[in-house]
C-alpha positions, 0 to 999 in steps of 0.5 A: 133935809129928809123931806128933800131926800124922800121927795126929791129922790122919789120925784126924780125916780118918777121923772126918770121913768117918764123920760122921752129922751136921753136928756130926760134920762140925764136929768132924772138920774142926775136928780136921783143921785143928787137927792139920794146923796142926802141920805147918809149925812142926814139919815144917819145923823138923825138915827144917832141922835134919836136912838138910845142904842146907837150901835144897835140902830146903826146895826139894824139900819146897815142890815136893812140898807144892805137887804134893800141894795140886794133886793133893788136889783131883783125888783127893778128886774122883775118890774122891768121884765113884767111891766116895762123899764119905766115902771122899774122907776116909776113904782119905786118912786111912788113907794119912796114918797109914800114912805116920806109921808109915813115918816113925817106923819110918825116923826112930826119933824120941827 
């Protein structure tokens, strides 16, 4: 399921950035929401299952999750201002997919 999250959310962001119509935006944003909704039930369960200090792990995850949410507006706004609104979707989409590759090369899921 984490593969579906990383590659689905990243791919959906890229699709959104490449959209040529409102229907394309609708499809891309819908897919982003669908795949992003996988993270909390699967990612948090995975984190708790694979950590020895659960409270600390959840705290660190929450901290960086909040920092990521706060930074997202700055990053998206900067990309949209300096490049284009499309870059605000495509660049993070590529990064999410790259993080998926790193995650799976480190974790070697069964």
